[in-house]
C-alpha positions, -999 to +999 in steps of 0.1 A: -330-147-081-330-121-059-339-124-022-364-095-009-357-083+032-395-089+038-389-126+043-360-147+055-338-162+025-351-198+037-387-194+031-383-174-002-372-200-014-397-230-001-419-214-015-401-211-050-398-246-049-437-252-043-445-228-070-417-253-093-438-283-078-470-262-089-464-256-130-442-286-131-411-275-134-403-299-105-420-332-116-433-361-090-413-388-083-384-366-099-351-353-081-350-318-069-315-300-073-291-308-046-289-286-013-250-280-026-260-274-059-285-247-047-263-233-022-243-227-053-268-219-078-277-188-057-243-180-030-266-190-007-257-211+025-262-246+025-280-249+059-307-222+047-313-247+016-310-271+040-337-255+064-363-248+036-359-286+017-364-296+054-398-280+060-413-294+025-400-329+036-425-320+071-454-306+050-450-340+030-444-330-003-403-339-009-387-369+008-353-382+011-341-408-004-305-422+012-274-419-012-300-399-040-308-365-025-342-353-025-375-361-045-409-346-049-438-371-035-459-380-057-494-365-048-476-331-044-490-312-070-525-316-060-521-308-024-499-278-028-527-268-058-554-279-035-540-257-006-530-230-025-571-224-043-581-224-007-557-201+003-568-182-025-608-185-018-603-180+020-575-150+020-571-135-010-603-135-030-621-117+001-592-085+000-597-088-037-635-081-032-634-058-007-607-034-026-630-036-053-661-019-036-637+002-022-629+011-057-666+014-064-659-007-095-692-027-108-686-063-102-699-070-135-676-054-151-649-074-130-665-109-138-664-096-178-626-085-174-619-125-155-638-138-185-614-123-216-588-130-194-596-162-193-598-167-225-566-153-236-548-180-214 
């Protein structure tokens, strides 16, 4: 993974874990890689990993099991999916619609392309 300078590494790591919970790579009830393992794999400070994980604990997505590590909480995927859908509808979609309007693209064409894209998924 390459880190970008636009956002702190712990936030990028947090977002990566969120994506993996959503896509099922980190299943509910299962352990996530240890702080030490992630720090070694990505060659980052263990405190950076711990900060990312702590934010996920604070958000109610991970829990610490003493002596066992960090685990994805049951219901985390649904919580995240609901949150991301709402974020898309309130933040990203209006920006997309505004861009479509500025470019003068017909909304029917956009709808058609979205349907076509949906059929290939």
